[in-house]
C-alpha positions in Angstrom: 32.1 68.1 71.0 33.8 64.8 70.0 32.0 62.7 67.4 30.2 59.6 68.5 31.5 56.1 67.7 29.9 52.7 67.3 31.5 51.7 70.6 29.8 54.4 72.7 27.2 52.9 75.0 23.6 53.2 74.0 22.8 54.8 77.4 25.2 57.7 76.7 23.5 58.4 73.4 20.1 58.2 75.1 21.0 60.8 77.7 22.6 63.2 75.3 20.3 63.8 72.3 22.9 66.1 70.7 25.3 63.2 70.2 25.1 62.2 66.5 24.0 58.7 65.7 23.8 56.8 62.4 20.1 57.0 62.6 20.1 60.8 62.9 22.5 61.1 60.0 20.3 58.9 57.9 17.4 61.2 58.6 19.4 64.2 57.7 20.6 62.6 54.4 17.1 61.5 53.4 15.8 65.0 54.0 18.7 66.5 52.0 18.5 64.2 48.9 14.9 63.2 49.0 13.2 60.0 50.1 13.1 58.3 46.7 16.9 58.7 46.1 17.7 57.8 49.7 15.7 54.5 49.4 17.3 53.6 46.2 21.0 54.2 47.1 21.2 54.3 50.9 18.6 51.8 52.2 19.2 48.1 52.5 21.7 46.7 51.6 23.6 50.0 51.9 24.0 51.2 55.5 25.6 54.1 57.5 27.7 53.3 60.5 29.8 55.4 63.0 33.1 53.8 63.8 35.8 55.5 65.9 34.7 59.0 64.8 34.4 58.1 61.2 31.2 57.9 59.1 31.3 54.6 57.1 29.0 54.1 54.1 28.8 50.3 53.6 27.8 49.4 50.1 27.2 46.1 48.4 29.4 46.6 45.3 32.0 48.8 43.6 29.4 50.1 41.2 27.4 51.4 44.1 30.5 52.9 45.7 31.4 54.7 42.5 27.9 56.0 42.0 27.6 57.4 45.5 31.1 59.0 45.2 30.1 60.5 41.9 26.6 61.7 42.6 26.3 62.1 46.4 29.8 63.1 47.5 28.8 66.6 48.6 25.6 65.5 50.3 27.2 62.8 52.5 30.1 65.1 53.3 27.7 67.9 54.1 25.5 66.0 56.6 28.6 64.5 58.2 30.1 68.0 58.8 26.8 69.3 60.1 27.1 66.9 63.1 30.8 67.5 63.6 32.2 64.4 61.8 35.2 65.1 59.6 36.1 61.7 58.4 34.0 59.7 55.9 34.9 56.5 54.0 33.1 54.0 51.7 33.4 50.3 52.5 32.6 47.8 49.8 31.6 44.3 50.6 31.5 41.9 47.6 31.6 38.2 47.1 35.4 38.5 46.8 35.7 40.0 50.2 35.5 43.4 51.8 37.6 46.4 50.6 37.9 49.7 52.3 38.9 53.1 51.2 41.3 54.9 53.5 39.8 57.5 55.9 39.4 60.9 54.3 38.1 64.3 55.1 34.3 64.5 54.9 34.7 66.9 52.0 36.1 64.1 49.9 34.1 60.8 50.1 36.2 58.1 48.5 35.0 55.0 46.6 36.4 51.8 47.8 39.2 50.0 45.8 39.1 46.3 45.2 41.0 44.1 47.6 44.2 43.3 45.5 47.7 44.5 44.9 47.7 47.9 43.3 48.4 48.0 39.6 50.9 50.5 38.1 49.5 54.0 37.8 49.3 53.8 34.0 48.0 50.2 33.9 44.6 49.8 32.1 41.5 48.9 34.1 40.5 45.4 33.1 37.5 43.4 34.2 38.1 40.7 36.7 37.5 37.0 36.6 36.2 37.2 40.2 33.3 39.4 38.9 32.3 37.0 36.1 29.0 35.1 36.6 29.5 31.5 35.8 26.8 29.2 34.4 26.3 26.2 32.2 26.6 28.4 29.0 30.2 29.6 29.9 31.5 27.2 32.5 34.0 25.5 30.2 35.2 28.9 28.8 35.7 30.3 32.2 37.6 27.3 33.5 39.9 27.3 30.4 40.7 31.0 30.9 41.3 30.5 34.6 43.7 27.6 34.0 45.6 29.6 31.3 45.8 32.4 33.8 47.3 30.0 36.4 49.5 28.1 33.9 47.5 24.9 34.4 47.0 24.1 30.7 50.3 22.2 30.3 51.7 22.8 26.8 48.6 24.7 25.6 49.6 28.3 25.3 46.8 29.8 23.2 43.0 30.0 23.5 40.3 31.2 21.3 36.8 32.1 22.5 34.0 32.5 20.1 30.3 33.3 20.5 27.6 35.9 19.9 27.5 39.5 21.1 27.1 40.2 24.8 27.8 36.8 26.2 30.9 37.6 28.2 33.8 37.0 25.8 35.5 40.4 26.4 35.0 40.1 30.1 36.8 36.7 30.1 39.6 38.1 27.9 40.2 41.1 30.1 39.9 38.9 33.1 42.7 36.7 31.8 44.9 39.8 31.4 44.0 41.0 34.8 44.7 37.7 36.5 48.1 37.3 34.7 49.1 40.8 35.7 48.2 40.1 39.3 49.9 36.8 39.5 52.9 37.7 37.3 53.4 41.4 37.7 56.6 41.5 35.7 55.0 40.0 32.5 54.5 42.2 29.4 50.8 42.0 28.7 48.8 43.8 26.0 45.1 43.8 25.4 44.1 45.2 22.0 41.1 45.0 19.6 41.3 43.8 16.1 40.7 47.4 14.9 43.5 48.8 17.1 45.9 46.1 15.9 45.0 47.0 12.3 45.4 50.7 12.8 48.7 50.4 14.6 50.0 48.1 11.8 48.9 50.6 9.1 50.5 53.5 11.0 53.7 51.6 11.4 53.9 50.8 7.7 53.2 54.3 6.6 55.6 55.9 9.1 58.4 53.4 8.4 58.3 52.0 11.9 57.3 48.4 11.1 60.3 46.9 12.9 59.6 48.9 16.0 55.9 47.7 15.8 57.0 44.1 15.5 59.5 44.3 18.3 56.9 45.8 20.6 54.2 43.2 19.8 56.4 40.0 19.4 58.2 40.4 22.8 55.0 40.2 24.8 54.4 37.5 27.4 50.6 37.6 26.6 48.9 39.1 23.6 45.1 39.3 24.0 43.3 40.4 20.9 39.5 41.1 20.9 37.1 41.1 17.9 39.7 39.5 15.6 36.9 39.1 13.0 37.7 42.8 12.3 40.6 41.5 10.2 38.2 40.1 7.6 39.2 41.1 4.1 42.5 42.7 5.3 45.1 40.4 3.8 48.2 42.3 4.8 47.1 42.7 8.4 46.1 39.0 8.5 49.6 38.1 7.3 51.2 40.3 10.0 49.0 38.8 12.7 49.8 35.3 11.5 53.6 36.0 11.8 53.0 37.6 15.2 51.3 34.5 16.5 54.1 32.4 15.2 56.8 34.6 16.8 55.0 34.7 20.1 54.5 31.0 20.1 58.1 30.3 19.3 59.1 32.5 22.3 56.9 30.4 24.6 54.5 33.3 25.3 50.7 33.1 25.2 48.0 34.3 22.8 44.3 34.7 23.6 41.8 35.5 20.8 38.1 36.5 20.8 35.9 36.4 17.8 32.2 36.4 17.1 32.2 33.1 15.1 34.2 29.8 14.9 37.4 30.4 12.9 36.0 28.1 10.1 33.0 30.4 9.8 35.0 33.6 9.5 34.6 35.2 6.1 37.6 36.1 4.0 40.2 34.8 6.4 43.3 33.1 5.0 43.5 29.3 5.4 46.8 29.6 7.1 45.5 32.0 9.8 42.4 29.9 10.4 44.6 26.8 10.8 46.9 28.6 13.3 43.9 29.9 15.4 42.6 26.3 15.6 46.0 25.0 16.9 45.2 26.0 20.4 42.1 25.5 22.6 38.9 26.6 20.9 35.9 27.2 23.2 32.4 28.5 22.5 30.7 30.9 24.9 27.0 30.3 24.5 24.0 32.5 25.1 23.1 32.4 28.8 20.2 30.1 29.6 17.3 31.2 31.7 18.8 30.2 35.1 21.9 32.1 34.4 20.0 35.1 33.1 18.1 35.2 36.4 21.4 35.1 38.3 22.8 37.9 36.1 19.7 40.0 36.7 19.9 39.6 40.5 23.7 40.3 40.5 23.6 43.3 38.2 20.6 44.8 40.0 22.4 44.5 43.3 25.4 46.3 41.9 23.1 49.1 40.8 21.3 49.2 44.2 18.0 48.0 42.7 15.8 45.8 44.9 13.8 43.4 42.7 10.9 41.3 43.6 11.4 37.7 42.5 8.6 37.9 39.9 10.2 41.1 38.5 13.6 39.5 38.2 12.1 36.6 36.3 10.3 39.0 34.0 13.5 40.7 33.1 15.3 37.4 32.5 12.5 36.3 30.3 12.4 39.5 28.3 16.2 39.9 27.9 16.9 36.6 26.1 19.7 37.7 23.9 22.7 38.9 25.9 24.1 40.4 29.1 23.9 43.8 27.4 20.1 43.4 27.0 19.9 42.7 30.8 21.9 45.8 31.5 19.7 47.9 29.3 16.6 46.6 30.9 17.9 47.3 34.4 18.8 50.9 33.3 15.2 51.4 32.2 13.9 50.0 35.5 16.2 52.2 37.5 14.9 55.2 35.5 11.4 54.2 36.2 12.1 53.9 40.0 13.3 57.4 40.1 10.0 58.6 38.7 7.8 56.5 40.8 7.4 56.5 44.6 7.7 52.7 44.9 9.5 52.4 48.2 12.8 51.6 46.4 11.5 48.2 45.3 11.1 47.3 41.6 7.8 45.3 41.5 6.5 43.4 38.6 4.2 46.1 37.5 7.0 48.7 37.4 9.2 46.3 35.4 6.4 45.6 32.9 5.8 49.3 32.3 9.5 50.1 32.1 10.1 47.4 29.5 6.9 47.9 27.6 5.7 44.3 28.3 2.2 43.8 27.0 2.2 47.0 24.8 1.9 47.0 21.1 5.2 46.3 19.4 4.3 47.6 15.9 7.2 49.7 14.7 7.6 50.5 11.0 6.2 47.8 8.6 4.6 45.0 10.6 5.6 41.4 9.9 3.5 39.1 7.8 1.3 36.8 9.9 2.8 33.9 7.9 6.2 34.8 9.4 4.7 34.7 12.9 3.1 31.3 12.1 6.5 29.9 10.8 8.4 31.1 13.9 5.8 29.8 16.3 5.6 26.4 14.7 9.4 26.1 14.6 9.7 27.1 18.3 7.2 24.5 19.4 7.9 21.7 16.8 4.4 22.0 15.3 3.4 21.4 11.7 1.7 24.3 9.9 -1.3 22.2 9.0 -1.9 21.4 12.6 -2.8 25.0 13.4 -5.8 24.9 11.0 -6.9 21.4 12.2 -9.2 20.6 15.1 -6.3 19.0 17.1 -6.1 19.8 20.8 -2.6 18.7 21.5 -1.0 21.0 24.2 1.7 22.3 21.9 -0.8 22.9 19.0 -3.1 24.8 21.3 -0.2 26.8 22.6 1.1 27.5 19.1 -2.3 28.9 18.1 -2.5 31.1 21.1 1.1 32.3 20.5 0.3 33.3 16.9 -2.8 35.3 18.0 -0.9 36.9 20.9 2.0 38.1 18.7 -0.2 39.0 15.8 -2.2 41.3 18.0 1.1 42.9 19.4 3.1 43.0 16.2 0.6 43.6 13.4 -2.5 45.7 12.8 -4.7 42.7 12.2 -8.0 42.3 14.0 -9.2 39.2 15.8 -11.5 38.1 12.9 -8.6 38.6 10.4 -6.3 36.5 12.5 -8.9 33.8 12.9 -9.3 33.5 9.2 -5.5 33.1 8.7 -5.7 30.2 11.2 -8.7 28.6 9.4 -11.2 29.5 12.0 -14.6 30.8 11.1 -15.4 32.4 14.5 -13.1 35.1 15.9 -14.1 34.2 19.5 -11.7 31.3 19.2 -8.8 33.8 18.5 -10.0 35.9 21.5 -9.9 32.8 23.7 -6.4 31.7 22.4 -4.9 35.1 23.1 -6.4 35.3 26.6 -5.1 31.8 27.4 -1.5 32.8 26.6 -1.9 36.1 28.5 -3.1 34.2 31.6 -0.2 31.7 31.3 2.2 34.7 31.2 0.6 36.4 34.2 0.7 33.1 36.2 4.3 32.6 35.4 3.7 29.2 33.9 6.6 27.1 32.7 6.8 24.6 29.9 8.4 21.2 30.5 11.5 20.2 28.5 10.7 18.4 25.3 12.1 17.8 21.8 11.7 21.5 20.9 13.5 22.8 24.0 15.9 20.7 26.1 15.4 22.8 29.3 12.3 24.2 31.1 11.3 27.7 30.0 8.6 30.1 30.9 5.8 31.0 28.6 7.0 34.6 28.8 10.4 33.5 27.6 8.9 31.5 24.7 6.9 34.6 23.6 10.0 36.8 23.7 12.1 34.2 21.8 9.5 33.9 19.0 9.1 37.6 18.9 12.8 38.0 18.3 12.7 35.3 15.6 9.9 37.1 13.8 11.8 40.4 13.8 14.9 38.6 12.5 13.0 36.9 9.7 11.2 40.1 8.8 14.5 42.0 8.5 16.0 39.3 6.3 12.9 39.3 4.1 12.9 43.0 3.4 
């Protein structure tokens, strides 16, 4: 019996119940892998379609395509063969356009490849600029990288990106390499970390192949070196890197560098090397703000096939205030929680809070001093220490008191009466009320207006998490 296609009239399907349909295949697949897994990976926005005798699995991202190919290859192939369909393919639709894998036997479901010219078989897999989420914290850095990739920076042929961990520097550096390789396929491009550069240099010296090492590196069209701060205290390697930059520059090639701090703040770096790194364009990649974190949460959740309620997305963005890696870690915990709970494939606020431990005691090891919590809260809200013990009712003072009580209860073993005494209060009921006020503000999703202490709006949950991180940092330094 020939397989059905999307073009077959509905009346033909209705009169012949044995003809397979996308709906019947969906039911078979759900029964085979279980309802929870089906809802997570094959419900909206993923869909199954029958087109010209081929079963197409339409997925929202390459991540979803690779996951399905890796974990559900046999299941999808099996239900397709059960109804007489021998061809299966995965179709990926992303912001950059649709990309299809070629038709293949049902026994080999293929993940879709991105829509672009194929790279050489031995070419490294670099991240793409098209996949980079742009916001106020990285807009300048992204534009500078894009222009260097397109030769739109005039005489500027070197760029240095600096910033904290997990803010997207490596993605931008690899995106530059990928964009240059796509636009100028004949160019010689090398992406290397500071550690790899050091190890290759040491090996070349010890094996007597230093000239071959120099010839290989200095004839590149683009040298992209990540984590160059690894060269700290390595005088000989720094000198070699300095000469490499000079040689590449004289040849008219390009250099792109990533480091975790501004060149002037790098420890044990030679003055000559710092000067050379400052000769090009120097751009800071800042920590993502709240709006960008929310965009990242939604984007990364969609790539993982996680459906998030808006309140849940905001909770993750408020919790993961440090970097993109924290967001990815949070989403991994949420995905694990969804596998254990029959939540209809939707990550609701309650599931996110349980997965991330929001609201649970954070006491691990030696608890911080309450004085540390007071210092961090006062600094975050621009409040003087003496104001907390006063009778003042200014909004920021009241919030600071509540913040101290809330975090002291989460991060220390102090009771409400003990916390009240630290704040100069005789009755512990005031501490109870202050903590409850902050908890209610978090539950309502309240936001604080921009002021001198914070130039942008932020949620109370974000404020709590920021101060918590500051308390943990201060406690580590003080030990």
